[in-house]
C-alpha positions in Angstrom: 183.0 102.5 -63.8 183.9 99.1 -65.3 181.8 96.0 -65.3 180.7 94.4 -62.1 179.5 90.9 -61.5 177.1 90.3 -58.6 176.5 86.9 -57.2 173.4 86.4 -54.9 173.3 82.9 -53.3 170.6 81.3 -51.2 170.1 77.5 -50.5 167.3 77.5 -53.1 168.9 79.3 -56.0 172.0 81.2 -57.3 171.6 84.4 -59.3 174.3 86.2 -61.2 174.0 89.6 -62.8 176.5 91.6 -64.8 176.4 95.4 -64.6 178.2 97.7 -67.0 178.3 101.5 -66.2 175.5 101.0 -63.7 173.2 99.2 -66.2 172.2 95.6 -65.8 173.0 93.6 -69.0 172.9 89.9 -68.0 170.9 87.9 -65.5 171.5 84.1 -64.9 169.4 82.1 -62.5 170.1 78.5 -61.5 167.8 76.7 -59.0 169.0 73.9 -56.8 166.0 71.8 -57.8 166.4 72.4 -61.6 170.0 72.9 -62.3 170.9 73.4 -66.0 172.2 70.4 -67.9 174.2 72.1 -70.7 177.8 70.8 -70.7 176.9 67.6 -68.7 178.3 64.4 -70.2 176.4 61.1 -69.9 176.7 57.5 -70.8 173.5 57.2 -72.7 171.5 54.3 -74.0 170.0 54.5 -77.5 166.3 54.0 -77.1 165.1 54.5 -80.6 166.6 55.3 -84.0 164.4 57.2 -86.5 165.9 56.8 -90.0 163.2 59.0 -91.5 164.2 61.9 -89.3 167.9 60.9 -89.2 167.8 61.2 -85.5 167.6 59.1 -82.4 166.2 59.3 -78.9 168.8 58.6 -76.1 168.0 57.8 -72.5 170.3 59.6 -70.1 168.4 59.2 -66.9 166.0 62.1 -67.3 162.2 62.1 -67.3 162.2 62.5 -71.1 164.5 60.9 -73.6 167.0 63.3 -75.1 167.3 64.0 -78.9 170.4 63.4 -81.1 170.4 64.5 -84.7 172.8 63.1 -87.4 174.4 66.6 -87.6 175.5 66.2 -84.0 177.1 62.8 -84.4 180.9 63.2 -84.4 181.5 61.0 -87.4 179.2 63.2 -89.5 180.7 66.4 -88.1 184.3 65.4 -88.9 183.4 64.4 -92.5 180.5 66.7 -93.5 181.2 66.0 -97.2 180.4 62.3 -96.7 176.6 61.8 -96.3 176.1 59.1 -93.7 173.0 57.4 -92.3 172.4 57.5 -88.6 171.2 53.9 -88.6 174.7 52.9 -89.8 176.4 54.8 -87.0 174.3 53.9 -83.9 171.7 51.2 -83.1 169.1 50.6 -80.4 170.4 49.4 -77.1 173.9 50.8 -77.7 175.7 52.6 -74.9 177.0 55.9 -76.2 178.8 58.9 -74.6 176.9 62.1 -75.2 176.9 65.7 -74.1 174.0 68.1 -73.5 174.1 71.1 -75.8 170.6 72.4 -75.1 168.6 72.2 -72.0 165.0 70.7 -72.1 162.8 73.6 -73.2 159.0 73.4 -72.9 157.9 70.0 -74.2 161.2 69.3 -75.9 163.8 67.0 -74.4 167.5 67.9 -74.1 169.5 68.2 -77.3 172.7 66.0 -77.5 175.9 65.8 -79.3 178.5 63.0 -79.4 181.3 65.5 -79.9 182.6 66.1 -76.4 183.9 69.6 -75.4 185.1 70.6 -72.0 185.5 74.2 -71.2 188.4 75.6 -69.2 189.4 79.2 -68.4 191.3 79.9 -71.6 190.7 76.7 -73.7 188.0 74.4 -74.8 189.2 70.8 -75.0 188.0 68.6 -77.9 189.3 65.2 -76.9 188.0 63.4 -80.1 189.4 66.1 -82.4 192.9 67.0 -83.5 192.7 70.6 -84.8 193.3 73.9 -83.0 190.6 76.4 -83.5 190.5 80.1 -82.5 187.6 82.1 -81.1 185.7 84.0 -83.7 185.9 87.1 -81.5 189.7 87.2 -82.2 189.3 88.8 -85.6 192.9 89.8 -86.4 194.5 87.1 -88.7 198.0 87.9 -87.4 196.9 87.5 -83.8 195.1 84.2 -84.6 198.2 82.8 -86.3 200.4 83.9 -83.3 198.0 82.2 -80.8 197.9 79.0 -82.9 201.7 78.8 -83.1 202.0 79.5 -79.4 199.5 76.8 -78.5 201.2 74.2 -80.7 204.5 74.8 -78.9 202.9 74.1 -75.6 201.2 70.8 -76.6 202.8 67.4 -76.6 203.3 65.6 -79.9 200.1 63.4 -79.4 198.0 66.5 -78.6 194.2 66.5 -79.0 192.0 69.3 -80.3 191.5 72.6 -78.6 189.6 75.9 -79.2 191.5 78.9 -78.0 189.1 81.2 -76.1 189.2 85.0 -76.3 190.5 85.3 -72.8 193.7 83.3 -73.8 194.9 86.4 -75.6 196.2 87.7 -72.3 197.2 84.4 -70.7 200.7 83.4 -69.8 202.3 80.1 -71.0 202.1 78.8 -67.4 198.3 79.6 -67.3 197.7 77.8 -70.6 199.7 74.8 -69.4 197.7 74.7 -66.2 194.5 74.8 -68.3 195.7 71.9 -70.5 196.6 69.8 -67.5 193.2 70.6 -65.8 191.2 69.6 -68.9 193.3 66.4 -69.4 192.6 65.3 -65.8 188.8 65.8 -66.3 188.9 63.8 -69.5 190.8 61.0 -67.8 188.1 60.8 -65.1 185.3 60.8 -67.7 186.9 57.9 -69.6 187.3 56.0 -66.3 183.7 56.6 -65.3 182.4 55.5 -68.8 184.0 52.1 -68.2 182.9 51.6 -64.6 179.5 53.1 -64.5 176.3 51.7 -66.1 174.4 53.2 -69.0 172.2 56.3 -68.2 174.9 57.5 -65.8 176.2 61.1 -65.4 179.9 61.0 -66.2 180.7 64.7 -65.8 178.7 67.7 -64.5 179.7 71.2 -65.4 180.5 73.8 -62.7 177.9 75.5 -60.6 176.7 78.9 -61.8 178.9 81.0 -59.5 182.0 79.1 -60.6 181.0 79.2 -64.3 180.7 83.0 -63.8 184.4 83.2 -62.7 185.4 81.0 -65.6 183.3 82.4 -68.4 182.0 85.9 -67.5 185.0 87.6 -66.0 187.0 89.6 -68.5 189.7 92.3 -68.4 186.9 94.8 -68.3 185.5 93.3 -65.1 186.4 95.5 -62.1 185.0 93.3 -59.3 183.0 90.2 -58.4 180.7 90.6 -55.4 179.2 87.6 -53.6 176.9 87.8 -50.6 177.5 84.3 -49.2 180.6 83.8 -46.9 180.6 80.0 -47.5 180.5 80.5 -51.3 183.0 83.3 -51.1 185.4 80.8 -49.7 184.6 78.2 -52.5 185.0 80.9 -55.2 188.3 82.1 -53.9 189.6 78.6 -53.6 188.5 77.8 -57.2 190.0 81.1 -58.5 193.3 80.5 -56.7 193.6 77.1 -58.5 192.3 77.8 -61.9 191.7 81.6 -62.5 194.3 83.3 -60.4 194.0 86.6 -62.2 190.4 86.8 -61.0 191.2 86.2 -57.3 192.0 89.8 -56.3 188.7 91.0 -57.7 186.4 88.6 -55.7 184.8 90.6 -52.8 182.5 89.5 -50.0 179.4 91.7 -49.6 178.2 91.9 -46.0 176.0 95.0 -46.2 172.5 95.2 -44.6 170.7 96.0 -47.8 170.4 93.0 -50.2 173.0 93.0 -52.9 170.6 92.8 -55.9 168.3 95.5 -54.4 171.3 97.8 -53.8 172.2 97.7 -57.5 168.7 97.8 -58.9 168.8 94.2 -60.2 165.5 93.2 -58.5 163.7 96.1 -60.2 165.3 95.1 -63.5 164.1 91.6 -63.2 160.5 92.8 -62.6 160.7 95.0 -65.7 162.0 92.1 -67.7 158.7 90.3 -67.1 156.7 93.1 -68.7 155.6 93.2 -72.3 156.3 96.9 -72.6 159.7 98.4 -72.3 159.9 102.2 -72.2 162.6 104.1 -74.1 164.3 107.1 -72.6 162.8 109.7 -74.9 159.2 108.6 -74.9 159.1 105.7 -77.4 158.6 102.1 -76.2 158.9 98.4 -77.3 156.3 95.7 -77.1 158.0 92.3 -76.7 155.9 89.1 -77.2 157.4 85.7 -76.6 155.7 82.7 -78.2 156.7 79.0 -78.7 157.9 79.6 -82.3 159.5 83.1 -82.1 159.7 86.4 -80.3 158.4 89.6 -81.8 159.7 93.1 -80.9 157.5 96.1 -82.0 159.1 99.6 -81.9 156.7 102.5 -81.3 157.3 106.3 -81.1 154.9 106.6 -78.2 155.1 110.1 -76.7 158.3 111.1 -78.5 157.6 113.9 -81.0 161.1 115.0 -81.8 162.3 118.5 -82.6 162.8 118.6 -86.3 160.8 116.4 -88.8 158.7 113.2 -88.6 161.4 111.2 -90.4 164.0 112.4 -87.9 161.7 111.4 -85.0 161.3 107.9 -86.4 165.0 107.6 -87.1 166.0 108.6 -83.5 163.4 106.3 -82.0 164.7 103.3 -84.0 168.3 104.2 -83.2 167.5 104.3 -79.5 165.6 101.0 -79.8 168.6 99.1 -81.1 170.5 99.5 -77.8 167.5 98.5 -75.7 166.7 95.5 -78.0 170.3 94.2 -77.7 170.1 94.6 -73.9 166.7 92.9 -73.6 167.7 89.9 -75.6 170.5 89.3 -73.1 168.5 90.2 -70.0 165.6 87.9 -70.9 167.8 85.3 -72.6 165.6 85.3 -75.7 166.6 82.7 -78.2 165.5 81.2 -81.5 164.0 83.5 -84.1 163.4 87.2 -83.1 161.5 89.5 -85.5 162.0 93.2 -85.0 159.4 95.5 -86.5 161.1 98.9 -86.6 159.1 101.9 -87.4 158.9 102.3 -91.2 161.8 104.4 -92.7 161.9 105.5 -96.3 165.4 106.9 -96.1 167.9 104.1 -97.1 170.7 105.9 -95.2 168.6 105.8 -92.0 168.0 102.0 -92.5 171.7 101.4 -93.0 172.6 103.4 -89.8 169.9 101.6 -87.7 171.1 98.1 -88.9 174.8 99.1 -88.3 173.9 100.3 -84.8 172.0 97.1 -84.0 174.9 94.9 -85.1 177.3 97.1 -83.0 175.0 96.8 -79.9 174.8 93.0 -80.3 178.6 92.6 -80.4 178.7 92.4 -76.6 176.5 89.3 -76.6 178.3 86.1 -75.7 175.7 84.1 -77.5 176.0 83.4 -81.2 173.8 85.8 -83.2 173.0 86.5 -86.8 171.2 89.5 -88.2 169.4 89.8 -91.5 168.9 93.0 -93.6 165.6 94.8 -93.7 162.9 92.9 -95.5 160.5 94.6 -98.0 158.1 95.0 -95.0 160.7 96.7 -92.9 161.3 93.8 -90.6 164.7 92.6 -89.3 165.2 88.9 -88.4 167.6 88.0 -85.7 168.5 84.4 -84.8 170.1 83.9 -81.3 171.3 80.5 -80.2 169.1 79.0 -77.6 170.8 76.8 -75.0 168.7 77.3 -71.9 165.2 78.5 -70.8 164.4 82.2 -71.1 164.1 84.3 -68.0 160.3 84.3 -68.2 160.2 80.5 -68.5 162.5 80.1 -65.4 160.5 82.6 -63.3 156.9 82.3 -64.6 154.3 79.7 -65.7 151.3 80.0 -67.9 148.4 81.8 -66.2 145.9 79.3 -65.0 143.0 81.7 -65.6 143.8 82.5 -69.3 145.8 79.4 -70.0 148.7 81.5 -71.4 146.5 83.4 -73.9 147.1 86.7 -72.2 143.4 87.5 -72.1 140.2 86.1 -70.6 136.6 86.0 -71.8 134.4 88.9 -70.5 131.8 88.3 -67.8 129.1 88.9 -70.4 130.5 86.2 -72.7 130.4 83.7 -69.8 126.8 84.7 -69.1 125.8 83.9 -72.6 127.7 80.6 -72.5 125.8 79.7 -69.3 122.4 80.6 -70.8 123.1 78.4 -73.8 124.2 75.6 -71.4 121.0 75.8 -69.4 118.9 75.7 -72.6 120.8 72.6 -73.8 120.3 70.9 -70.4 116.6 71.8 -70.3 116.0 70.1 -73.7 117.5 66.8 -72.4 116.5 66.7 -68.7 113.4 67.5 -66.8 115.0 69.1 -63.7 113.0 70.9 -61.0 115.4 73.9 -60.9 118.8 75.1 -62.2 121.6 76.5 -60.1 124.4 78.6 -61.6 127.7 78.4 -59.8 130.0 81.1 -61.0 132.5 83.9 -60.1 131.3 87.1 -58.4 131.8 89.1 -61.6 129.5 86.8 -63.6 126.8 86.7 -60.9 126.9 90.5 -60.7 126.4 90.6 -64.5 123.4 88.3 -64.2 121.9 90.5 -61.5 122.4 93.7 -63.4 122.8 93.9 -67.2 121.7 90.3 -68.0 118.9 90.1 -65.5 116.2 90.4 -68.2 117.8 87.7 -70.3 118.0 85.3 -67.3 114.3 86.0 -66.4 113.3 85.4 -70.1 115.1 82.1 -70.1 113.5 81.0 -66.8 110.0 81.8 -68.3 110.9 79.9 -71.5 111.9 76.7 -69.8 109.3 77.2 -67.0 111.8 76.3 -64.3 113.4 78.6 -61.6 117.1 79.5 -62.0 119.2 80.4 -58.9 122.6 82.1 -58.7 125.4 81.1 -56.3 128.8 82.8 -56.0 131.9 80.5 -55.9 134.8 82.6 -54.7 137.4 80.0 -55.8 136.2 80.1 -59.4 138.0 82.3 -62.0 135.9 84.4 -64.3 135.8 81.7 -67.0 134.8 78.9 -64.7 131.2 78.0 -64.1 128.9 75.0 -63.4 125.2 74.4 -64.0 123.7 72.2 -61.4 120.4 70.4 -62.0 118.3 69.8 -58.9 
């Protein structure tokens, strides 16, 4: 069974999942109210230039100003050997064409670049550049040279810059010419809009998720693309007929009674991707913790005892973990720094084999990844380019009870905080009585284990203390009312 791509569409959101040999490997979600910005081109307005940080804040019509670093200014990127100052390249109040390269994440605004790139089916157009680049996934030098020569023969004399994508390896000359013409028309529209529209305007918006899936996710290994919306099936087939004709026969309309994602186990996979713990097939497990700065992955043997030696058990668990880690990075769309704590191995051959297997498993990832060697502490550092929010950030929010800590104070701890609060109030105010408003669990604790301490405090301050359950309160919430 080859790869399948499933497209589930509702008025509120679009979800795309890729399945290889019956296993879910990728999940993308785009909501109508919060559509991704990566690839969008704006006519921005320079709000503030920060020479000390060699960066600038650019207003592009969003709630927060976006961020532009000197490294992403095209003059600096084209001449990296010449160290330039950002204050000499742009100034406050200047209108500037920029493209979003990273969505706003958390409290950070969008990341911008002044080097424009427009993706097609087989090519990426770089209208401000002049060189022809080749996808790094095409590793054969002979093949790279052949593709470059072929591309140069198709371009006019005044050609612009292009990057040849991996999919171009199997494209015909007519398909490449069509891609060149399509990208040229888009650029002509962008230039026209940049002249006629005011600053902070959107000049170009990238394709919707379902159309990007046809453009970017479908490969020669893709057997079929299933979509469960008749209206969008028509849009996708029309788009495929114009721009990705080889994909057209593979687009299928799903009209079954059972939901498409449920039928293929994607809903259950999304639920599992929200969990800290990921079980391995032979009894081991991973613990994945995502923080603001990095993500940590801890590998454990769990109930796996092996059949030979302890070293062999550890080795097999770590080997199995490499495949699951690679898949979870894609599923959860984890980016930035990822630290993997494999189970300690003394055998250098085992370490080499685990690292090799990890690199091999990560090769399928479409996102740029680098992997370090084992550190002296047995850790492996992975960096994965972050361009959009992780799956957890899209689907979840910090818990209002624990404020994102992942744990809450015990009922007993809250009881002691309340007792200290009453004592502080009694020293400042001469109330007739005190009333504790708290959650059921806290009131139960006062009536049971902490009843003696509550009575002792009432005797000490010589005032009655009453309890009142507030069903709307979380365990950490309470109020002390002076009457």
